[in-house]
N, C-alpha and C positions, 0 to 999 in steps of 0.2 A: 723302752719302746722297741719293737720288732723291727729291724732293719729290712727294708724292701728290696727284694733281689731282682736282678735282671731277668726279664722274661722273655727267652728265645722264641717263643711262639709269636709274640707280638712283633718282633724283629722281622720274622717272615711274612706276617700280615702287612707291615708297613712296605717292606720290598715289593711284594706283589701288588699292593695299592698303587704304587708308583710305575709299576710295570717294567721293572728292573730285574735283570737276572744277577745271580751271585758274581759272574764275571764282571758286568757293569759296576756293581757296588764295589767290588774288589779293586778296579781300575781307580775309580773316583776317590776312594779313601785311603789307597795305598795299604790296604790290609789284606794279608794273605786270604784266598777264597776259602781254603780249608778252615781258616779260622772263623770265618763267617758262617760256614756250614756248621761249625761246632758250637757258635753262639746259638744259632737257629734252634739246634738239637739239645741245648742246654746242657752240653757236655762240659762246658766251662763258661766263665764270664769275661766281657770285655774289660779292659781298664778304663778309667774314666776319660781318658783321652780318646781312646777308640770308640766309647759310647757317644761322646760328643761328635766325632767324625761322622758317624752313622746317622746320627740325628740331624746333622748339617746336610748330608747328600740326599737323606731321604725325606727332608723337609717336615720331620714330625718332632713334636716337643721332646725333649730328653725323658721327661717324666712319663711319656706313654709307655716306654719300655719297661718301666718297672711297677705296672700295674697288671692285675689279673682281669680276664674276661669275666664280667658279672652277668652276662646274658647270653646264653648258648644258641646262636641261630644256625640252623642246618637247611643246606641248599638240597632241596628235594627234586627239582628239575629245573632244565635250561633250554632256552630256544635262542639260537644266534644264527644270524643269516651267513650261511657258508660262502656267499659271493663277497662278503666283505673285503676290503683291500687293507685293512689294518693288520699290524703285526700281531702274532699270537700272544705275545707277552702282554700287550695292551688288552687284548680280549679277556685274557685272565684277570687283568686288573679290575674290570668290571665286576667281577664276582665280589670282592672285597669292598668295593664303593657301594653296591647295592645292599650288602650287608649292613654298611654303615647308615644307609638310609633307612633300614629297617630299625636300627636302634634309635634313630631319630624320632621315628614314629612312635616307638615304644616310650619314649621319654615325653613327648608331647600328650601321649595318651594318659599320663597321670593327670592332666587338666583338662584335655578336650576328648570329646567322643567324635571319631572319624566315622564316615559311612561303613558300615559292616560289609564284608565281601558278599555280593549277591549275585550269584551265578545261577542260570537256568536250572531247575529241577524236572524240566519236562522233556528231557532229551534222551534219545536212544541210540546207541552207537551204530545200529543198522540203518538209521536215516541217512539219505543222501544229503549232499552238501545243501542242496536247496530246501530240502525239509529242515534241516539243522537251522538255516539262517532265518527261515519263517518262524519256526518254534522260538527262537530267541526274541525275534521282533514282537511276537504275540506275548511272550513272558513280560518284556518290558514296557508293553503298551504302546509301541510306535508303529505297528503295522506296516502302512505304506507311506509314512512321512519321512521325508530324508533326514539322516543324521549329520548336520553339517558341522558339528563340533565333538570330535571323538575324545579329545581331552577331557571336556567337561563330561561327557557320558561316562568315561572310563572312571574319572575320579568319583562320580556320583554312586557307582556300584562297589566302591572300595577297593578299587585298583591303585596302587601307588605309582605314580609317574615322576620321572626326573628328566630334565633338560640339560643334564650336565655335559653331555656330549654333542649338543646340537652344533657348536663351533667348530667341533673336530672333523675335519675334512676326511671322508672316507668311512666315517662311523656309521654303523649299521644300527638298527633297534635291537634291544637284548632284553630279554625277559628271563626272570626266575621266580619259582615258587619256593618259599621259604617258610620254616616252621620253627615255632619256639613254644616249648611246653605242649600243649594241646591245640594251639591254634596255628593258622598258616596265612600266608599273605602273598600275593602276586605283586611283583615290581617290575615296572617296565622302563627302560632307559630309551628316550628318542634318539634317534640317528640325526646325521647330517642332513636334514631336510630344507635347509634355506629358510626355515620359517613359513614354508609354503603351506597353507591350510589344507589344499588338496592331497599334498604328498603325505602330510602328517595324519590326515584322516586315513588314508589307505594303509599307511605303515602301522596305524593303531589297530585297524580292523584286521589286519594279518596276524599281529600280536595277539589280538583277541582270539583269532582262529586257534592259536596255540593253547590258550587257556581252555578252549572248549575241547580240543583233542586231547589234553592232557588230563582232563577230570574224565573224559569218558574212556581213558586209557586205550586210546587208537594210537598206533605207531605213526609216527611222522611221515613215513613213505606211503602210508595208506590213507593220508588226509591232506587233500588238496587245499592249501590255505588260500592260494589265489581264487579258487572256485568259491570257497566259503565267504572270504573277504568282499569279493565283488558282488555275491547274492545277498550280504548282509547290507552293504551300502546302497545297492541299487535294487530295491525290491521289484519283482518283475511287473506288477501291474500298473504302478506308477512310472516305471522305467519304460515300459512298451508306450505309453501314452506320449511321454516327453520326447520319445525318437520318431514320431510320426512328421513325415516330410524331412527328416534329417538324412540326406543323400549325400551332401559332400562334406569334406572334413571340417569346413568353416560353420556347418550347421550344429556339429558337436559342442561347439563352444558354450552354446546356450544350455545344452545338457549339463554340461559340466558346472555351469553358474548355478543350476538347480540342486544338484547333490554333492558339489564340492569334491569330486574325484578325479584324478587324472585323466585326461582324454584317452589315453592308451588303454585304461581299465574299461571305460565306457565302451571302446570299439570291441574289446574282449568279451566283455559282458554280451553284447549284442550278438556276436558271434555264437557263443556258447548257449543262448537262447534260440538260435536258429533265426533270428530277425534279419541277420546278412548271411550270404553264403561265404564260401572260403575265398572265392574270387574277389568280392568287395572287401573281405576283411583284409587281404594281401594289398589291395589298391589303397584303402585308407592309411594302412600302416606305411606303405611306401610314400604316401603324400604327407604323412606326419613327419618322416625322415627327412624328405625334400626340404620342408618348412625349418627342420632345425628344432622341431618341438620335441624330439627325443631328449634334448638337453634342457629345454626350457619351454614351457607351454604357456599359451595365453592363461591369464587369470593367475599364475604361479606367484604373482606379487601380492596376491591377498594374503595377509599375514595370519598365522595361526595364532591360537590362543597358548599361553604358557602353561605349565602345571601350576596350581595355586595352593594345594592343600596345606604344605608345610609353610608356605609364606603366610598364608591366612592365620595359621595357628599361632605363628610367632607374633604377628600383629595384633591378635586378639588379646594375648597375654600382655602384651606391651601396653595397649590401651586401657587395659583392665589394672594396670599396676601390679600385676602378678610377678612380673620379671622385668629386668631391664637389659640391656645388651650384655653388660658386665656380669650381672648374675647368671644370664642364660650360659655363658662360657663356664662360670663357676659351677653352676648345677650340672651341666653336661661332664665337666671334670669329675664331679663326685660320682658321676654314673660310669666312669671309665672311658668316656668319649674324649680323649685329650687330643685335640686337633687344633691346629691353628685357625683362627677367625676366617681367614680366606678360603679354607676348605669347607668350613661350615657353610659359608655363603653359598658357594658352588652347589654343594649337596641340596641345600634348602631352596634353591633359586632366588637368592637374594641378591640385590643390587651391590656391585662391589663397593667395600668400604662401609657396609652398613654395621658391621660388627668389629671392626678394627679400629684402633686406637693409634694415635701418633707415636706413642711410646712403645708399640708392640716390639716383642723380641727380634733383634738383627740377628741374620745368618752370620756365622763365624766362617772366615774363609781360610780354611786349613792348606789350600793349595799354595798360599804364599807364605806360610809358616816355614821356618828353616827346620830342617831335619836335626 
């Protein structure tokens, strides 16, 4: 039987996945950083002890580093909020995590048919933001109705969504367009939205704006995503009706309850449509700041829906005795997705402990080993 060799490319993937630099891994493993770089470039192979150290520090099963990729996924486009406060290395780690989510979808597609990606075909890059939003609503048959659950909407049109970063303070939404063979998929990672329905709705509408602009091949600087997102979530006709007799800031709470969009966005939309003048816009925004609503608005405690596609797929296979939690790990292993159960739970949005056994492998503490 052919002996499996250490795969340096997978070492780099694991390091990036964990958001670690070569310097960090070198310090944590006590392996020279030049050696780590050589491992990643497949110039030479680590010893058994060093491969165990790398496995331990990166929290990847050692077997992961001895397999080849059996599904090539290319990242064609990326959208990341430039105002995010997280470190650059963590931002880069999202790339590998979203690729892993694509692999999970590809695995479950062997058993289940997810909604196909369905983006509007009636758009023109010369349309205004208002026209684009109207055409999108017409395409999906929602016209003037509020879309109060953007998670369900996005998943229903074939966009993959993950909540893996929702608890990560400072995390911003992040989107990728990925392709494999002749197919492509959009994957969106939610940011730290405190599980607020209004915030999550707007964040996803903003990411939906990226999808539209990317498909129309409009440069980011020439596509105002705030204008599109607010127009998409707050259709002019029904929005104007809802704003009648809304003069003071407290009146805007009722408008928010109808559309489930942040009040700050409601004010922005009212100004962009000319419903209120600049003086009124400034007054309302100042009042919002005085009340502390720039940090937390009324109704922000209305909880958002979590992504469900992968979770439902897993439960469906479980209920029909197609897989068990043990055979899932085994089948993923055979597909080259060699991760600890905890990581798979995070990627799939499963409750902690769903896939883990009491006898799961324990981490070896090399720091306390004598040299």
